[in-house]
N, C-alpha and C positions, 0 to 999 in steps of 0.2 A: 425632596427630590434632588438627586445629584445629576449634574450635567457636565459632560466633557465635550468640548468642541475645538477642533483644530481646522483652520482654514489657511490655504496657501493662495498665491497669486493675487494678493492685495484685495481680497473680497471683504467687504465690511460686515461687521456683526453688530446688530442692534437689538437690545433687550428693552421692550416697551411693556407698558402695563405694570401690574404689581408682581414682583418676583420674590419668592420666599424659598430659601435654601437652608434647611435646618435638620439637625440630628442625623447626619450622614456619617458613616464610619471613616470616610476619607474627606476629600474636598467637597464642598457643597456645589461650587461653580468653578470650572477650570476652562478658560478660554485662551487660545493662542491663535493670533491672526496677523497676517502681514498688512491687513487693511484696517481702517478706522474701527475702533470698538466704542460703542455708545451704550450706556446703561443708565436707567432712572428707576426710582422707587424700588430699590434693591435691599433686601434684608438677608443677611447670612449669619446664622447663630447656631451654636451647639454642634458644630461639625468636628471631625477628627476625634470622635468619641471612642471610648473603650481602648482597644489596642491599636486603633487606626491612627494615621497621621495625615495631615493635609492642611488645607486652608479653608476659611469660610468662603472666600472668593479670591481666585487668582486670575488676573487679566494681564496678558502679555502682548505687546506690540513692539518687538525689538529685534527682529531678524533683518538680514541684509535686504535692502529695498523696501522696508516697511514704510507705510505712509499713514498719515492721519492721526496717529496717537490714540489716546484713550480719553474719553469724556464721560465724567460721572455727574449726573444731575440729581440734586437732592429730591426727596430724602433718601439717603444711604444710611443703613443701620447695621452695626455689628456690635451687639451688646457684649459685655465682659465674658459671657459664657462661650463666645466663638471668636474667631479671628478673621479679619478681612485683609 
């Protein structure tokens, strides 16, 4: 499953439970938010396959006025077949 999420106005993004992003032709998970980004139990592997390009997981909290940063809680996994 591929997910792309963009949030403005310092809204938080929280990924809870077990998250698996694999075998997508581009990025498996792509999040841009001006608010806190929190993720736990995340696996991203085998993405950007074939002629695609992208990331296993791309998390960004870096715009003007961004708050909270990014918090990753183990286990976070990105085997050699994918990039995080």
